[in-house]
CHARMM internal coordinates of N, CA and C (Angstrom, degrees):
IC EDIT
DIST 1 N 1 CA 1.4796
DIST 1 CA 1 C 1.5673
ANGL 1 N 1 CA 1 C 107.39
DIST 1 C 2 N 1.3228
ANGL 1 CA 1 C 2 N 114.07
DIHE 1 N 1 CA 1 C 2 N 133.18
DIST 2 N 2 CA 1.4344
ANGL 1 C 2 N 2 CA 120.06
DIHE 1 CA 1 C 2 N 2 CA -179.10
DIST 2 CA 2 C 1.5113
ANGL 2 N 2 CA 2 C 109.87
DIHE 1 C 2 N 2 CA 2 C -79.07
DIST 2 C 3 N 1.3255
ANGL 2 CA 2 C 3 N 115.69
DIHE 2 N 2 CA 2 C 3 N 168.41
DIST 3 N 3 CA 1.4890
ANGL 2 C 3 N 3 CA 119.66
DIHE 2 CA 2 C 3 N 3 CA 178.08
DIST 3 CA 3 C 1.5613
ANGL 3 N 3 CA 3 C 108.13
DIHE 2 C 3 N 3 CA 3 C -63.55
DIST 3 C 4 N 1.3446
ANGL 3 CA 3 C 4 N 114.22
DIHE 3 N 3 CA 3 C 4 N -39.97
DIST 4 N 4 CA 1.5027
ANGL 3 C 4 N 4 CA 117.11
DIHE 3 CA 3 C 4 N 4 CA 179.37
DIST 4 CA 4 C 1.5449
ANGL 4 N 4 CA 4 C 111.28
DIHE 3 C 4 N 4 CA 4 C -62.18
DIST 4 C 5 N 1.3886
ANGL 4 CA 4 C 5 N 115.47
DIHE 4 N 4 CA 4 C 5 N -41.71
DIST 5 N 5 CA 1.4411
ANGL 4 C 5 N 5 CA 119.94
DIHE 4 CA 4 C 5 N 5 CA 177.27
DIST 5 CA 5 C 1.5368
ANGL 5 N 5 CA 5 C 110.09
DIHE 4 C 5 N 5 CA 5 C -58.46
DIST 5 C 6 N 1.3496
ANGL 5 CA 5 C 6 N 114.73
DIHE 5 N 5 CA 5 C 6 N -47.13
DIST 6 N 6 CA 1.4646
ANGL 5 C 6 N 6 CA 118.78
DIHE 5 CA 5 C 6 N 6 CA -178.41
DIST 6 CA 6 C 1.4946
ANGL 6 N 6 CA 6 C 111.55
DIHE 5 C 6 N 6 CA 6 C -61.10
DIST 6 C 7 N 1.3031
ANGL 6 CA 6 C 7 N 117.52
DIHE 6 N 6 CA 6 C 7 N -41.54
DIST 7 N 7 CA 1.4460
ANGL 6 C 7 N 7 CA 121.10
DIHE 6 CA 6 C 7 N 7 CA 179.40
DIST 7 CA 7 C 1.5180
ANGL 7 N 7 CA 7 C 110.67
DIHE 6 C 7 N 7 CA 7 C -64.85
DIST 7 C 8 N 1.3236
ANGL 7 CA 7 C 8 N 117.04
DIHE 7 N 7 CA 7 C 8 N -42.15
DIST 8 N 8 CA 1.4550
ANGL 7 C 8 N 8 CA 120.58
DIHE 7 CA 7 C 8 N 8 CA 178.88
DIST 8 CA 8 C 1.5182
ANGL 8 N 8 CA 8 C 112.48
DIHE 7 C 8 N 8 CA 8 C -62.81
DIST 8 C 9 N 1.2844
ANGL 8 CA 8 C 9 N 119.86
DIHE 8 N 8 CA 8 C 9 N -46.34
DIST 9 N 9 CA 1.4908
ANGL 8 C 9 N 9 CA 121.05
DIHE 8 CA 8 C 9 N 9 CA -176.13
DIST 9 CA 9 C 1.5654
ANGL 9 N 9 CA 9 C 109.58
DIHE 8 C 9 N 9 CA 9 C -75.55
DIST 9 C 10 N 1.3435
ANGL 9 CA 9 C 10 N 118.76
DIHE 9 N 9 CA 9 C 10 N -32.39
DIST 10 N 10 CA 1.4672
ANGL 9 C 10 N 10 CA 118.24
DIHE 9 CA 9 C 10 N 10 CA 177.59
DIST 10 CA 10 C 1.4759
ANGL 10 N 10 CA 10 C 108.86
DIHE 9 C 10 N 10 CA 10 C -69.94
DIST 10 C 11 N 1.3051
ANGL 10 CA 10 C 11 N 120.50
DIHE 10 N 10 CA 10 C 11 N -37.12
DIST 11 N 11 CA 1.4594
ANGL 10 C 11 N 11 CA 123.09
DIHE 10 CA 10 C 11 N 11 CA 176.92
DIST 11 CA 11 C 1.5162
ANGL 11 N 11 CA 11 C 109.59
DIHE 10 C 11 N 11 CA 11 C -64.23
DIST 11 C 12 N 1.2902
ANGL 11 CA 11 C 12 N 116.65
DIHE 11 N 11 CA 11 C 12 N -42.89
DIST 12 N 12 CA 1.4987
ANGL 11 C 12 N 12 CA 120.00
DIHE 11 CA 11 C 12 N 12 CA 175.08
DIST 12 CA 12 C 1.4820
ANGL 12 N 12 CA 12 C 112.16
DIHE 11 C 12 N 12 CA 12 C -57.63
DIST 12 C 13 N 1.3052
ANGL 12 CA 12 C 13 N 117.04
DIHE 12 N 12 CA 12 C 13 N -44.07
DIST 13 N 13 CA 1.4772
ANGL 12 C 13 N 13 CA 120.67
DIHE 12 CA 12 C 13 N 13 CA -179.81
DIST 13 CA 13 C 1.5640
ANGL 13 N 13 CA 13 C 110.15
DIHE 12 C 13 N 13 CA 13 C -63.95
DIST 13 C 14 N 1.2955
ANGL 13 CA 13 C 14 N 115.16
DIHE 13 N 13 CA 13 C 14 N -45.34
DIST 14 N 14 CA 1.5338
ANGL 13 C 14 N 14 CA 119.35
DIHE 13 CA 13 C 14 N 14 CA 176.73
DIST 14 CA 14 C 1.4538
ANGL 14 N 14 CA 14 C 113.87
DIHE 13 C 14 N 14 CA 14 C -59.24
DIST 14 C 15 N 1.3609
ANGL 14 CA 14 C 15 N 117.21
DIHE 14 N 14 CA 14 C 15 N -43.58
DIST 15 N 15 CA 1.4861
ANGL 14 C 15 N 15 CA 122.22
DIHE 14 CA 14 C 15 N 15 CA -178.79
DIST 15 CA 15 C 1.5351
ANGL 15 N 15 CA 15 C 109.08
DIHE 14 C 15 N 15 CA 15 C -67.44
DIST 15 C 16 N 1.3185
ANGL 15 CA 15 C 16 N 114.66
DIHE 15 N 15 CA 15 C 16 N -42.07
DIST 16 N 16 CA 1.5048
ANGL 15 C 16 N 16 CA 117.90
DIHE 15 CA 15 C 16 N 16 CA 179.11
DIST 16 CA 16 C 1.5478
ANGL 16 N 16 CA 16 C 110.98
DIHE 15 C 16 N 16 CA 16 C -63.89
DIST 16 C 17 N 1.2392
ANGL 16 CA 16 C 17 N 120.11
DIHE 16 N 16 CA 16 C 17 N -42.73
DIST 17 N 17 CA 1.4793
ANGL 16 C 17 N 17 CA 124.77
DIHE 16 CA 16 C 17 N 17 CA 176.30
DIST 17 CA 17 C 1.5509
ANGL 17 N 17 CA 17 C 110.16
DIHE 16 C 17 N 17 CA 17 C -60.03
DIST 17 C 18 N 1.3103
ANGL 17 CA 17 C 18 N 114.64
DIHE 17 N 17 CA 17 C 18 N -44.12
DIST 18 N 18 CA 1.4653
ANGL 17 C 18 N 18 CA 118.25
DIHE 17 CA 17 C 18 N 18 CA 179.80
DIST 18 CA 18 C 1.5423
ANGL 18 N 18 CA 18 C 111.82
DIHE 17 C 18 N 18 CA 18 C -65.91
DIST 18 C 19 N 1.3035
ANGL 18 CA 18 C 19 N 117.48
DIHE 18 N 18 CA 18 C 19 N -38.01
DIST 19 N 19 CA 1.4465
ANGL 18 C 19 N 19 CA 121.78
DIHE 18 CA 18 C 19 N 19 CA 178.61
DIST 19 CA 19 C 1.5726
ANGL 19 N 19 CA 19 C 111.01
DIHE 18 C 19 N 19 CA 19 C -67.71
DIST 19 C 20 N 1.3054
ANGL 19 CA 19 C 20 N 114.39
DIHE 19 N 19 CA 19 C 20 N -36.07
DIST 20 N 20 CA 1.5022
ANGL 19 C 20 N 20 CA 117.25
DIHE 19 CA 19 C 20 N 20 CA -178.45
DIST 20 CA 20 C 1.5088
ANGL 20 N 20 CA 20 C 111.98
DIHE 19 C 20 N 20 CA 20 C -73.84
DIST 20 C 21 N 1.3463
ANGL 20 CA 20 C 21 N 116.46
DIHE 20 N 20 CA 20 C 21 N -29.51
DIST 21 N 21 CA 1.4898
ANGL 20 C 21 N 21 CA 120.48
DIHE 20 CA 20 C 21 N 21 CA -177.49
DIST 21 CA 21 C 1.4858
ANGL 21 N 21 CA 21 C 108.95
DIHE 20 C 21 N 21 CA 21 C 89.01
DIST 21 C 22 N 1.3537
ANGL 21 CA 21 C 22 N 113.54
DIHE 21 N 21 CA 21 C 22 N 164.08
DIST 22 N 22 CA 1.4672
ANGL 21 C 22 N 22 CA 121.77
DIHE 21 CA 21 C 22 N 22 CA -176.51
DIST 22 CA 22 C 1.4837
ANGL 22 N 22 CA 22 C 113.83
DIHE 21 C 22 N 22 CA 22 C -58.12
DIST 22 C 23 N 1.3066
ANGL 22 CA 22 C 23 N 117.03
DIHE 22 N 22 CA 22 C 23 N -39.35
DIST 23 N 23 CA 1.4924
ANGL 22 C 23 N 23 CA 119.20
DIHE 22 CA 22 C 23 N 23 CA -176.39
DIST 23 CA 23 C 1.5296
ANGL 23 N 23 CA 23 C 113.42
DIHE 22 C 23 N 23 CA 23 C -65.03
DIST 23 C 24 N 1.3032
ANGL 23 CA 23 C 24 N 116.47
DIHE 23 N 23 CA 23 C 24 N -40.28
DIST 24 N 24 CA 1.4888
ANGL 23 C 24 N 24 CA 117.57
DIHE 23 CA 23 C 24 N 24 CA -179.17
DIST 24 CA 24 C 1.5103
ANGL 24 N 24 CA 24 C 114.14
DIHE 23 C 24 N 24 CA 24 C -91.68
DIST 24 C 25 N 1.2877
ANGL 24 CA 24 C 25 N 119.41
DIHE 24 N 24 CA 24 C 25 N -11.23
DIST 25 N 25 CA 1.5082
ANGL 24 C 25 N 25 CA 122.84
DIHE 24 CA 24 C 25 N 25 CA -175.05
DIST 25 CA 25 C 1.4899
ANGL 25 N 25 CA 25 C 109.55
DIHE 24 C 25 N 25 CA 25 C -64.09
DIST 25 C 26 N 1.2931
ANGL 25 CA 25 C 26 N 120.77
DIHE 25 N 25 CA 25 C 26 N -43.24
DIST 26 N 26 CA 1.5245
ANGL 25 C 26 N 26 CA 120.37
DIHE 25 CA 25 C 26 N 26 CA 178.90
DIST 26 CA 26 C 1.4497
ANGL 26 N 26 CA 26 C 115.72
DIHE 25 C 26 N 26 CA 26 C -59.82
DIST 26 C 27 N 1.3780
ANGL 26 CA 26 C 27 N 114.98
DIHE 26 N 26 CA 26 C 27 N -40.35
DIST 27 N 27 CA 1.4320
ANGL 26 C 27 N 27 CA 117.57
DIHE 26 CA 26 C 27 N 27 CA 177.72
DIST 27 CA 27 C 1.5120
ANGL 27 N 27 CA 27 C 112.61
DIHE 26 C 27 N 27 CA 27 C -69.41
DIST 27 C 28 N 1.3210
ANGL 27 CA 27 C 28 N 117.56
DIHE 27 N 27 CA 27 C 28 N -38.75
DIST 28 N 28 CA 1.4900
ANGL 27 C 28 N 28 CA 118.94
DIHE 27 CA 27 C 28 N 28 CA 177.15
DIST 28 CA 28 C 1.4785
ANGL 28 N 28 CA 28 C 109.83
DIHE 27 C 28 N 28 CA 28 C -64.78
DIST 28 C 29 N 1.2915
ANGL 28 CA 28 C 29 N 120.89
DIHE 28 N 28 CA 28 C 29 N -41.01
DIST 29 N 29 CA 1.4419
ANGL 28 C 29 N 29 CA 122.92
DIHE 28 CA 28 C 29 N 29 CA 179.19
DIST 29 CA 29 C 1.5000
ANGL 29 N 29 CA 29 C 111.03
DIHE 28 C 29 N 29 CA 29 C -63.08
DIST 29 C 30 N 1.3228
ANGL 29 CA 29 C 30 N 117.49
DIHE 29 N 29 CA 29 C 30 N -38.81
DIST 30 N 30 CA 1.4377
ANGL 29 C 30 N 30 CA 121.14
DIHE 29 CA 29 C 30 N 30 CA 176.06
DIST 30 CA 30 C 1.5254
ANGL 30 N 30 CA 30 C 112.09
DIHE 29 C 30 N 30 CA 30 C -61.60
DIST 30 C 31 N 1.3368
ANGL 30 CA 30 C 31 N 115.95
DIHE 30 N 30 CA 30 C 31 N -47.37
DIST 31 N 31 CA 1.4406
ANGL 30 C 31 N 31 CA 118.63
DIHE 30 CA 30 C 31 N 31 CA 177.25
DIST 31 CA 31 C 1.4961
ANGL 31 N 31 CA 31 C 112.59
DIHE 30 C 31 N 31 CA 31 C -63.36
DIST 31 C 32 N 1.3105
ANGL 31 CA 31 C 32 N 117.50
DIHE 31 N 31 CA 31 C 32 N -40.74
DIST 32 N 32 CA 1.4490
ANGL 31 C 32 N 32 CA 121.81
DIHE 31 CA 31 C 32 N 32 CA 178.09
DIST 32 CA 32 C 1.5409
ANGL 32 N 32 CA 32 C 111.31
DIHE 31 C 32 N 32 CA 32 C -60.44
DIST 32 C 33 N 1.4109
ANGL 32 CA 32 C 33 N 115.18
DIHE 32 N 32 CA 32 C 33 N -42.02
DIST 33 N 33 CA 1.4085
ANGL 32 C 33 N 33 CA 117.18
DIHE 32 CA 32 C 33 N 33 CA 178.73
DIST 33 CA 33 C 1.5517
ANGL 33 N 33 CA 33 C 112.61
DIHE 32 C 33 N 33 CA 33 C -62.41
DIST 33 C 34 N 1.2915
ANGL 33 CA 33 C 34 N 114.88
DIHE 33 N 33 CA 33 C 34 N -43.76
DIST 34 N 34 CA 1.4830
ANGL 33 C 34 N 34 CA 118.69
DIHE 33 CA 33 C 34 N 34 CA 177.38
DIST 34 CA 34 C 1.5091
ANGL 34 N 34 CA 34 C 112.25
DIHE 33 C 34 N 34 CA 34 C -58.98
DIST 34 C 35 N 1.3307
ANGL 34 CA 34 C 35 N 117.82
DIHE 34 N 34 CA 34 C 35 N -45.68
DIST 35 N 35 CA 1.4653
ANGL 34 C 35 N 35 CA 120.22
DIHE 34 CA 34 C 35 N 35 CA 178.06
DIST 35 CA 35 C 1.5346
ANGL 35 N 35 CA 35 C 111.52
DIHE 34 C 35 N 35 CA 35 C -63.81
DIST 35 C 36 N 1.3432
ANGL 35 CA 35 C 36 N 116.14
DIHE 35 N 35 CA 35 C 36 N -41.71
DIST 36 N 36 CA 1.4736
ANGL 35 C 36 N 36 CA 116.32
DIHE 35 CA 35 C 36 N 36 CA 176.54
DIST 36 CA 36 C 1.5214
ANGL 36 N 36 CA 36 C 111.01
DIHE 35 C 36 N 36 CA 36 C -61.36
DIST 36 C 37 N 1.3373
ANGL 36 CA 36 C 37 N 117.72
DIHE 36 N 36 CA 36 C 37 N -43.87
DIST 37 N 37 CA 1.4626
ANGL 36 C 37 N 37 CA 119.72
DIHE 36 CA 36 C 37 N 37 CA 178.10
DIST 37 CA 37 C 1.5525
ANGL 37 N 37 CA 37 C 112.03
DIHE 36 C 37 N 37 CA 37 C -54.03
DIST 37 C 38 N 1.3393
ANGL 37 CA 37 C 38 N 115.06
DIHE 37 N 37 CA 37 C 38 N -44.11
DIST 38 N 38 CA 1.4631
ANGL 37 C 38 N 38 CA 119.54
DIHE 37 CA 37 C 38 N 38 CA -179.70
DIST 38 CA 38 C 1.5350
ANGL 38 N 38 CA 38 C 110.94
DIHE 37 C 38 N 38 CA 38 C -63.66
DIST 38 C 39 N 1.3531
ANGL 38 CA 38 C 39 N 116.62
DIHE 38 N 38 CA 38 C 39 N -39.23
DIST 39 N 39 CA 1.4432
ANGL 38 C 39 N 39 CA 120.79
DIHE 38 CA 38 C 39 N 39 CA 175.85
DIST 39 CA 39 C 1.4808
ANGL 39 N 39 CA 39 C 114.98
DIHE 38 C 39 N 39 CA 39 C -66.58
DIST 39 C 40 N 1.3649
ANGL 39 CA 39 C 40 N 116.15
DIHE 39 N 39 CA 39 C 40 N -41.05
DIST 40 N 40 CA 1.4706
ANGL 39 C 40 N 40 CA 119.33
DIHE 39 CA 39 C 40 N 40 CA 178.38
DIST 40 CA 40 C 1.5500
ANGL 40 N 40 CA 40 C 110.55
DIHE 39 C 40 N 40 CA 40 C -66.44
DIST 40 C 41 N 1.3000
ANGL 40 CA 40 C 41 N 116.25
DIHE 40 N 40 CA 40 C 41 N -43.09
DIST 41 N 41 CA 1.4770
ANGL 40 C 41 N 41 CA 119.68
DIHE 40 CA 40 C 41 N 41 CA 175.17
DIST 41 CA 41 C 1.5053
ANGL 41 N 41 CA 41 C 118.37
DIHE 40 C 41 N 41 CA 41 C 64.04
DIST 41 C 42 N 1.3385
ANGL 41 CA 41 C 42 N 117.90
DIHE 41 N 41 CA 41 C 42 N 21.74
DIST 42 N 42 CA 1.4826
ANGL 41 C 42 N 42 CA 120.50
DIHE 41 CA 41 C 42 N 42 CA -178.20
DIST 42 CA 42 C 1.5202
ANGL 42 N 42 CA 42 C 104.55
DIHE 41 C 42 N 42 CA 42 C -137.98
DIST 42 C 43 N 1.3688
ANGL 42 CA 42 C 43 N 115.78
DIHE 42 N 42 CA 42 C 43 N 106.96
DIST 43 N 43 CA 1.4738
ANGL 42 C 43 N 43 CA 122.43
DIHE 42 CA 42 C 43 N 43 CA -174.94
DIST 43 CA 43 C 1.5486
ANGL 43 N 43 CA 43 C 110.89
DIHE 42 C 43 N 43 CA 43 C -60.84
DIST 43 C 44 N 1.3569
ANGL 43 CA 43 C 44 N 118.15
DIHE 43 N 43 CA 43 C 44 N -39.22
DIST 44 N 44 CA 1.4625
ANGL 43 C 44 N 44 CA 119.24
DIHE 43 CA 43 C 44 N 44 CA -179.56
DIST 44 CA 44 C 1.4953
ANGL 44 N 44 CA 44 C 112.05
DIHE 43 C 44 N 44 CA 44 C -66.57
DIST 44 C 45 N 1.3258
ANGL 44 CA 44 C 45 N 116.71
DIHE 44 N 44 CA 44 C 45 N -41.88
DIST 45 N 45 CA 1.4689
ANGL 44 C 45 N 45 CA 121.78
DIHE 44 CA 44 C 45 N 45 CA 177.68
DIST 45 CA 45 C 1.5223
ANGL 45 N 45 CA 45 C 112.05
DIHE 44 C 45 N 45 CA 45 C -62.52
DIST 45 C 46 N 1.3845
ANGL 45 CA 45 C 46 N 115.91
DIHE 45 N 45 CA 45 C 46 N -39.64
DIST 46 N 46 CA 1.4729
ANGL 45 C 46 N 46 CA 122.20
DIHE 45 CA 45 C 46 N 46 CA -179.35
DIST 46 CA 46 C 1.5168
ANGL 46 N 46 CA 46 C 107.83
DIHE 45 C 46 N 46 CA 46 C -68.16
DIST 46 C 47 N 1.3249
ANGL 46 CA 46 C 47 N 121.42
DIHE 46 N 46 CA 46 C 47 N -46.87
DIST 47 N 47 CA 1.4224
ANGL 46 C 47 N 47 CA 121.70
DIHE 46 CA 46 C 47 N 47 CA 173.70
DIST 47 CA 47 C 1.5227
ANGL 47 N 47 CA 47 C 115.27
DIHE 46 C 47 N 47 CA 47 C -54.26
DIST 47 C 48 N 1.3603
ANGL 47 CA 47 C 48 N 116.86
DIHE 47 N 47 CA 47 C 48 N -41.30
DIST 48 N 48 CA 1.4389
ANGL 47 C 48 N 48 CA 120.28
DIHE 47 CA 47 C 48 N 48 CA 177.44
DIST 48 CA 48 C 1.5768
ANGL 48 N 48 CA 48 C 111.12
DIHE 47 C 48 N 48 CA 48 C -64.66
DIST 48 C 49 N 1.2796
ANGL 48 CA 48 C 49 N 114.89
DIHE 48 N 48 CA 48 C 49 N -39.42
DIST 49 N 49 CA 1.4682
ANGL 48 C 49 N 49 CA 119.18
DIHE 48 CA 48 C 49 N 49 CA -179.38
DIST 49 CA 49 C 1.5056
ANGL 49 N 49 CA 49 C 111.48
DIHE 48 C 49 N 49 CA 49 C -66.47
DIST 49 C 50 N 1.3576
ANGL 49 CA 49 C 50 N 116.37
DIHE 49 N 49 CA 49 C 50 N -37.62
DIST 50 N 50 CA 1.4705
ANGL 49 C 50 N 50 CA 122.39
DIHE 49 CA 49 C 50 N 50 CA 178.10
DIST 50 CA 50 C 1.5189
ANGL 50 N 50 CA 50 C 107.78
DIHE 49 C 50 N 50 CA 50 C -63.33
DIST 50 C 51 N 1.3373
ANGL 50 CA 50 C 51 N 118.63
DIHE 50 N 50 CA 50 C 51 N -44.15
DIST 51 N 51 CA 1.4681
ANGL 50 C 51 N 51 CA 121.63
DIHE 50 CA 50 C 51 N 51 CA -179.64
DIST 51 CA 51 C 1.4810
ANGL 51 N 51 CA 51 C 109.40
DIHE 50 C 51 N 51 CA 51 C -64.75
DIST 51 C 52 N 1.3606
ANGL 51 CA 51 C 52 N 120.72
DIHE 51 N 51 CA 51 C 52 N -42.06
DIST 52 N 52 CA 1.4225
ANGL 51 C 52 N 52 CA 122.51
DIHE 51 CA 51 C 52 N 52 CA -179.06
DIST 52 CA 52 C 1.5285
ANGL 52 N 52 CA 52 C 111.90
DIHE 51 C 52 N 52 CA 52 C -65.02
DIST 52 C 53 N 1.3289
ANGL 52 CA 52 C 53 N 114.49
DIHE 52 N 52 CA 52 C 53 N -39.68
DIST 53 N 53 CA 1.5081
ANGL 52 C 53 N 53 CA 118.79
DIHE 52 CA 52 C 53 N 53 CA 178.18
DIST 53 CA 53 C 1.5353
ANGL 53 N 53 CA 53 C 110.66
DIHE 52 C 53 N 53 CA 53 C -66.81
DIST 53 C 54 N 1.2827
ANGL 53 CA 53 C 54 N 118.14
DIHE 53 N 53 CA 53 C 54 N -34.61
DIST 54 N 54 CA 1.5073
ANGL 53 C 54 N 54 CA 121.57
DIHE 53 CA 53 C 54 N 54 CA -179.25
DIST 54 CA 54 C 1.5126
ANGL 54 N 54 CA 54 C 109.28
DIHE 53 C 54 N 54 CA 54 C -68.71
DIST 54 C 55 N 1.3185
ANGL 54 CA 54 C 55 N 118.74
DIHE 54 N 54 CA 54 C 55 N -33.17
DIST 55 N 55 CA 1.4677
ANGL 54 C 55 N 55 CA 121.78
DIHE 54 CA 54 C 55 N 55 CA -178.54
DIST 55 CA 55 C 1.5069
ANGL 55 N 55 CA 55 C 111.21
DIHE 54 C 55 N 55 CA 55 C -65.98
DIST 55 C 56 N 1.3370
ANGL 55 CA 55 C 56 N 118.23
DIHE 55 N 55 CA 55 C 56 N -26.32
DIST 56 N 56 CA 1.4773
ANGL 55 C 56 N 56 CA 120.38
DIHE 55 CA 55 C 56 N 56 CA -175.61
DIST 56 CA 56 C 1.5066
ANGL 56 N 56 CA 56 C 113.14
DIHE 55 C 56 N 56 CA 56 C -93.98
DIST 56 C 57 N 1.3368
ANGL 56 CA 56 C 57 N 116.66
DIHE 56 N 56 CA 56 C 57 N 13.60
DIST 57 N 57 CA 1.5006
ANGL 56 C 57 N 57 CA 119.18
DIHE 56 CA 56 C 57 N 57 CA 177.03
DIST 57 CA 57 C 1.4967
ANGL 57 N 57 CA 57 C 112.55
DIHE 56 C 57 N 57 CA 57 C -101.74
END
COOR INIT
IC SEED 1 N 1 CA 1 C
IC BUILD
């Protein structure tokens, strides 16, 4: 994925979350995370990503 692709899809995610509103955003992110996990298909990689994401909070 190029930097331009990453910017495009991250912007899409942010706009979608904004359109859904705060109440629905958490549910959408949960569904997105599950779909992404299925696409990644590697439990060890997913666990490492969860740990990396938790460090930035």
